[in-house]
C-alpha positions in Angstrom: 19.6 9.6 89.2 22.2 10.3 86.6 25.3 7.8 86.3 27.9 10.8 86.2 28.6 14.2 87.9 30.4 15.3 85.1 31.6 13.9 82.5 33.7 15.4 78.5 33.0 15.1 75.5 35.7 14.3 73.3 34.8 16.0 69.7 36.6 14.3 66.9 35.1 13.8 63.6 31.9 14.3 64.8 31.9 18.7 64.4 28.2 19.5 65.2 25.5 19.7 67.9 23.2 18.0 65.8 22.7 14.3 65.8 25.6 13.0 67.9 25.7 10.0 69.7 28.7 10.7 71.5 27.6 14.4 73.0 24.1 13.1 73.3 25.1 9.8 75.0 27.2 12.2 77.6 24.1 14.3 78.2 21.9 12.1 79.0 23.8 10.8 81.7 25.4 13.3 83.2 24.7 16.5 85.3 27.2 18.2 83.4 29.6 17.3 80.1 32.5 19.8 79.0 33.0 19.5 75.2 36.7 19.8 74.2 38.5 19.5 70.8 42.1 18.4 70.4 44.8 19.9 67.7 46.3 16.2 67.9 50.2 17.4 67.2 50.7 13.5 66.5 48.9 14.2 63.2 49.6 18.4 62.8 53.4 17.5 63.2 53.3 15.7 59.8 51.8 18.0 57.8 54.1 20.1 55.8 51.8 22.6 54.2 50.8 24.9 57.2 47.8 26.3 55.2 46.2 22.9 55.1 43.0 23.5 54.2 41.4 20.3 56.0 43.1 22.1 59.6 41.2 25.1 58.5 38.2 23.6 57.9 38.0 21.8 60.9 39.1 25.2 62.8 36.3 27.5 61.0 33.5 24.1 62.2 35.2 24.9 65.7 34.3 28.0 65.8 30.9 27.9 65.2 30.7 25.3 67.7 32.5 27.3 69.7 29.9 30.4 69.5 26.9 28.0 69.3 27.8 26.9 73.0 28.6 30.4 74.1 25.1 31.2 73.4 24.2 27.8 75.1 25.7 28.9 78.8 28.8 26.8 78.1 32.2 26.6 76.1 34.3 24.7 73.9 37.6 24.0 75.7 40.4 23.5 72.9 43.2 21.8 73.5 46.6 20.9 71.8 49.2 18.5 71.9 49.4 14.6 72.4 45.8 12.8 73.2 47.2 10.5 75.9 48.5 13.0 77.8 46.4 15.7 76.9 42.8 14.5 77.3 43.1 12.4 81.0 45.1 15.7 82.2 42.0 17.6 81.4 40.0 14.7 82.4 41.4 14.5 86.0 41.7 18.5 85.6 38.3 18.5 85.6 37.1 16.0 87.8 35.3 14.1 85.7 34.4 10.7 86.0 33.8 9.9 82.3 35.0 10.7 78.4 32.9 10.3 75.9 33.8 9.4 72.6 32.5 8.5 68.4 34.8 5.6 67.4 36.8 5.7 65.4 37.9 2.9 62.6 41.3 4.1 61.4 44.6 1.7 63.0 46.2 4.9 64.3 42.5 6.2 65.9 42.3 3.1 67.0 45.9 2.5 68.8 45.7 6.6 69.7 42.0 5.3 71.6 43.6 2.8 73.4 46.5 4.7 74.7 44.3 7.3 76.0 41.8 4.6 78.0 45.2 3.4 79.8 45.9 6.6 81.1 43.1 7.2 81.9 43.4 4.5 84.9 39.9 4.4 86.9 37.6 7.5 84.6 35.9 5.7 82.1 36.1 5.7 78.4 32.8 5.3 76.5 33.2 4.4 73.0 29.8 4.9 70.8 28.9 4.3 66.5 28.1 7.8 64.6 30.4 8.1 61.7 29.2 5.0 59.7 25.1 3.6 60.0 26.7 0.0 60.6 30.0 -0.4 61.9 32.5 -3.3 61.6 30.4 -7.1 62.5 26.7 -5.8 62.2 26.6 -6.8 58.0 28.0 -10.6 58.2 27.1 -13.2 56.2 25.5 -16.4 56.3 28.2 -17.4 58.0 29.0 -14.9 60.6 32.4 -13.4 58.3 32.8 -10.5 56.5 31.8 -9.7 53.2 34.3 -9.9 50.2 31.9 -8.1 47.8 30.1 -5.1 47.9 27.2 -6.1 46.3 25.6 -8.8 48.5 26.7 -6.5 51.5 24.9 -3.7 49.4 21.9 -5.0 50.1 22.1 -6.7 53.2 22.9 -3.1 54.4 19.5 -2.5 52.6 18.0 -5.0 54.2 18.6 -4.0 57.6 18.8 -0.3 57.1 15.1 0.6 58.9 13.9 3.7 61.6 16.0 2.4 64.0 19.5 2.5 62.7 18.9 6.0 60.4 16.8 7.4 64.0 18.5 10.9 65.2 19.4 11.2 68.4 17.7 14.0 70.1 20.5 15.6 71.4 18.5 19.0 72.5 16.4 18.4 74.2 19.8 17.5 76.7 21.8 20.2 76.5 20.8 21.9 79.7 23.4 19.2 80.7 26.1 21.2 79.4 28.8 22.3 81.7 28.5 26.7 83.0 31.4 28.0 81.8 32.1 31.5 81.6 33.0 33.4 78.2 36.2 31.3 77.1 39.1 33.1 74.3 39.0 30.6 70.8 42.3 31.0 69.6 43.4 31.9 66.4 45.0 29.0 63.9 48.3 31.0 63.6 48.6 29.3 67.6 48.9 25.8 65.7 51.5 26.8 63.6 48.7 27.1 61.0 47.2 30.5 58.7 44.3 30.7 56.4 44.0 31.1 52.8 43.4 28.2 50.9 39.5 27.1 51.7 36.6 27.4 49.7 34.1 25.7 50.3 31.9 26.6 54.0 32.8 24.7 56.7 30.6 24.4 60.2 27.2 22.4 60.2 25.8 26.0 58.6 27.6 24.8 55.5 26.7 21.2 55.7 23.4 22.6 55.7 23.2 24.9 52.9 25.4 22.1 51.0 22.3 19.2 51.8 19.9 22.3 50.8 21.3 22.7 47.5 22.2 18.8 46.8 18.4 18.3 47.1 17.0 20.2 44.5 19.7 18.1 41.9 19.1 14.7 44.1 16.6 13.6 41.3 19.0 13.8 38.4 22.1 12.1 40.4 21.7 9.0 38.7 22.6 10.5 35.9 24.6 13.3 36.3 27.5 12.2 38.6 29.7 11.3 36.3 30.1 14.1 34.0 33.0 16.8 35.9 31.7 19.7 33.7 28.1 19.6 35.5 27.1 19.8 39.0 26.0 16.8 39.6 27.6 15.4 43.2 26.5 16.4 46.3 29.4 17.7 47.1 28.8 17.0 50.5 32.0 14.5 51.3 34.1 16.6 53.2 31.2 16.7 55.8 30.5 13.3 56.0 34.5 13.2 56.6 34.5 16.1 59.8 31.2 15.1 61.0 29.4 19.0 60.5 26.2 16.5 59.3 24.8 13.4 60.4 25.2 10.3 58.3 22.2 9.3 59.4 20.1 12.4 58.6 21.8 12.1 55.0 21.0 7.4 54.5 17.3 9.0 56.3 16.5 11.7 53.6 17.6 9.9 50.3 15.1 6.4 51.6 12.2 9.5 52.3 13.3 10.9 48.9 13.0 7.7 46.6 13.6 7.4 43.1 16.8 6.4 41.1 18.8 9.0 42.3 18.3 9.2 46.0 19.0 5.0 45.4 22.2 5.4 43.4 23.0 8.5 46.4 22.3 5.8 49.0 24.4 3.0 47.3 27.6 5.9 47.5 26.8 5.9 51.1 26.7 2.2 51.3 30.1 2.0 49.7 31.7 4.0 52.5 30.7 1.6 55.3 31.5 -0.9 53.3 35.7 0.5 53.0 35.0 1.1 56.7 34.1 -2.5 57.3 36.9 -3.8 55.6 39.3 -0.9 57.6 38.0 -2.5 60.9 38.4 -6.4 59.4 42.0 -5.1 58.1 43.7 -3.2 59.9 46.5 -3.7 57.3 45.2 -1.7 54.6 45.2 1.0 56.0 49.6 0.4 56.6 49.6 -0.2 52.9 49.3 -3.4 52.1 46.7 -5.3 49.2 43.4 -7.0 50.1 44.8 -9.4 47.8 48.7 -10.9 48.4 49.5 -12.0 45.1 49.5 -8.5 44.4 50.9 -6.9 47.0 54.5 -6.9 45.6 53.5 -6.1 41.4 57.1 -4.7 39.5 56.3 -1.5 39.1 58.4 0.6 37.5 57.9 3.7 39.5 59.2 6.4 37.3 60.3 9.4 39.6 59.6 12.0 36.5 56.4 10.3 35.2 55.0 10.5 38.6 55.6 14.3 39.3 53.9 14.7 35.8 50.9 13.0 37.3 50.8 15.3 40.6 51.6 17.8 38.3 48.7 17.9 35.6 51.2 17.7 32.5 51.0 14.0 31.5 49.4 15.3 28.0 46.3 13.7 28.3 44.4 16.4 28.9 41.0 14.8 31.3 43.7 13.3 33.7 45.7 16.7 34.2 42.7 19.0 34.2 41.5 16.5 37.4 45.2 17.0 38.8 45.5 20.8 38.6 41.9 20.6 40.0 43.2 19.0 43.1 46.4 20.8 43.7 44.1 23.9 42.9 41.1 23.3 45.6 41.6 20.1 47.3 38.7 18.7 46.0 38.0 16.4 42.5 35.1 14.4 41.2 35.0 10.7 41.8 34.9 9.6 38.4 37.9 11.7 37.8 39.6 9.5 40.9 39.0 6.6 39.0 40.4 7.8 35.8 43.2 9.4 37.3 44.5 6.3 39.7 44.4 4.0 36.9 46.3 5.8 34.5 49.0 6.3 37.3 48.6 2.5 37.8 48.1 1.6 34.6 49.4 3.8 32.6 52.2 5.1 34.2 53.2 2.2 36.2 54.1 3.9 39.1 52.7 2.4 43.0 49.5 2.9 43.9 50.6 3.7 47.3 52.3 6.7 46.0 48.7 7.7 44.4 46.9 6.8 47.7 49.7 8.8 49.6 49.8 12.0 47.2 45.9 12.3 47.1 45.6 12.2 51.2 47.9 15.2 51.4 46.1 16.7 49.2 42.1 16.0 49.5 40.3 17.8 51.3 37.8 15.0 52.2 40.3 12.7 52.8 39.8 9.9 54.3 41.6 6.8 55.0 39.4 3.8 54.4 37.6 5.7 51.2 40.7 7.1 50.0 42.1 3.3 49.9 39.5 1.5 49.0 39.4 3.8 46.0 43.2 3.5 45.1 42.6 -0.4 45.8 39.2 -1.1 43.5 41.9 1.1 40.4 45.0 -0.9 41.4 42.7 -4.3 41.2 44.6 -4.7 44.4 41.3 -4.4 46.8 38.6 -6.2 48.0 35.7 -6.2 44.7 37.6 -4.6 42.7 38.3 -3.5 38.7 39.6 -6.7 37.2 43.1 -6.1 36.8 42.9 -6.6 32.7 40.1 -4.4 32.2 42.3 -0.9 31.8 40.3 2.9 31.4 41.4 4.4 28.4 42.0 8.3 28.9 41.2 9.4 25.9 37.2 6.9 25.6 36.8 8.0 29.2 37.5 11.4 28.0 35.0 11.9 25.3 33.2 9.9 27.0 32.5 11.9 30.2 33.4 15.6 28.8 32.6 15.3 25.1 33.0 19.0 24.6 35.7 19.1 26.8 34.0 22.2 29.4 36.1 20.5 32.1 39.4 20.1 30.6 39.2 23.7 29.0 37.8 25.0 32.7 40.9 23.7 34.4 43.5 23.8 31.3 43.5 27.4 29.9 46.2 26.3 27.7 44.0 24.5 26.1 41.4 26.9 26.1 41.1 27.5 22.2 41.8 24.1 21.3 38.7 22.7 18.5 36.6 20.5 20.6 37.7 17.5 17.4 41.0 18.0 19.5 40.5 18.8 22.4 40.5 14.8 24.4 43.7 13.7 21.4 45.8 16.8 20.6 48.9 15.5 19.7 47.1 14.3 16.9 46.2 17.8 16.0 47.9 19.2 12.7 50.1 22.0 12.4 48.1 23.6 11.0 45.6 23.9 13.2 47.7 23.8 16.3 49.5 27.8 14.8 45.5 28.7 14.3 44.5 27.8 18.0 47.3 29.0 19.9 48.2 25.1 20.9 51.7 24.3 20.6 52.4 20.5 21.6 55.4 19.9 23.1 55.3 24.6 24.5 52.2 25.6 25.7 50.9 21.6 26.4 52.6 18.5 27.1 52.9 15.8 24.3 51.9 12.3 26.3 54.4 11.3 28.6 53.5 7.6 27.3 51.5 5.3 24.6 48.4 4.2 26.2 48.1 1.8 23.9 51.9 0.6 24.4 51.1 0.9 28.2 47.9 -1.4 28.0 50.2 -4.2 26.5 53.0 -3.7 29.2 50.3 -3.8 32.1 49.0 -6.7 31.5 51.9 -8.7 31.3 53.1 -7.1 34.5 49.7 -8.1 36.9 49.2 -11.9 34.9 53.5 -12.0 36.2 52.6 -11.0 39.9 48.9 -13.3 39.4 50.8 -16.3 38.3 52.5 -16.7 41.3 
């Protein structure tokens, strides 16, 4: 005898039918399960770009799910509106006894789910762990407190990792419990006020599968290639993890079974992801603009609007910074090394509040994830948990020479520097006027002079942070 006669599985950031915790429990415990996705107006109404790549990625992933469910004799129910109204309303129309979903750890999502649970009344809301390997209280110190340093957390994370935590949920064996539905129309993206046109990655489970297969051919070199943006050295799976078109358990299990330095390095990145989600759970203020280290809550940033605009638009005069920002603006993607370097530059060279940069990345990154984005920005700004020490400041030229030595990435994304000689590609402002004329790179005309002198900015940064730390 099953627990419920009818139930809803509410999909959110888990857009797949395989190894899906909430769907597995819903199907196993209910005689008939409806799958639903809500285009949440509370989220969509805040998006100013009506060609937002993330909304398009979601829509395409849902289209794939819709077609898969139809082939199984069911359907994907698509709603649009506020969660606390639409989900309880659907649950009552379908006369279900329960709603299943996977837990979301972001502060706004926690508040939303509490409001939905209250509005459901006597209809149960079952939350499942799915988007992380270990959630908030599963990895604690010996004294029962959350970790404040990543390395011991990772060591504890690796010790606890076993087949139980990596095991896939066998959804396929219970698919017969999907609700029988006639063919349903799938709403066009335009019906939600958005349009297609910017996305250049393949969405859905099929897109995730192809990205994973490609990465498996390169994973053994990951530890050597991951820091060089001109190389195809990263996994390209972050967007699929963000929207759950692939399971975190599958990725961690593959890394464990693969072995070797490359896989171990990648597994450590997956542990960082859990670490940042754990921090957000224990310190929800991080998601509301608060620094993890209270002494750095109110650093005296100058917040020059013109310098911030130059950073946003990729015209700071530092080629690696500009190339990274131009790629972000054009594609919604940014290499992890460049996230660190551009963030450090904004905060410690331009003296702009890290929250400004965090917000800009949040609006433009295809794989935007609140926990990881906040963790990364607070790491770079030295305000976060286990962050870069405040007196350690990336030199944008040194970073450029080290991680894009031939300027391949720079030339790809800054075509105005395409003919710049290798000798000057990282510091074109030092190029003699005769060489500028010869290669067609005219400083101040075809490419800007640096908006700031790094050496002078570093001195000011050290003073700024010392003053904050002394208070």
